[in-house]
Steps between C-alpha positions, in 0.01 A plus 500: 500500500301257705224499758553384857204436729537497878185332628504295817272206567354670809426815296311286250318308771396819680377657176298190410344471846396866505335474159335168579342654810391808301345286227302299756387809695387685184333188355733498198495867405863545613608253230482789252754696705744208533668545157588863583646399835677195356668690217605785730628247758728332245616812314589693816726214612682477167823673406658569163867401504725644228821347362710673770293350781322825587153424634210734430170461680177470306195688632147426391298821516149360499227536756241226524217736583569765235386258231159422646328564164734251333426246773121546471518454122693176536266373773213539253700335220597213729141443608370510141770256383457269801853573625691471174544877481693495828789321328532789254459749785801354680719554192367855445586592858857373452525703181377808687738438792806462278411813304484691829832375640811713532860406566673702771 
């Protein structure tokens, strides 16, 4: 089995521009929502291909706003650690996203 991602350059560019605008408008608060959106963006455009060539779509079943308590906790940790905690936060979000992904 292998993974196959179907992500176009314009999809990436549009995603980046939207989040850049949101980060500027919210004075940086949106940066804590970016890892959820980024992981879901990649996972939902990835397929699992078996040995026979059958492609199965991956679906990330996370909602950025349902984890507001998790986000607030990591905002506090990131502030107290002068930003170092954000690096760990990014990895924890990916862990959460992969654990909440199904293959259809």
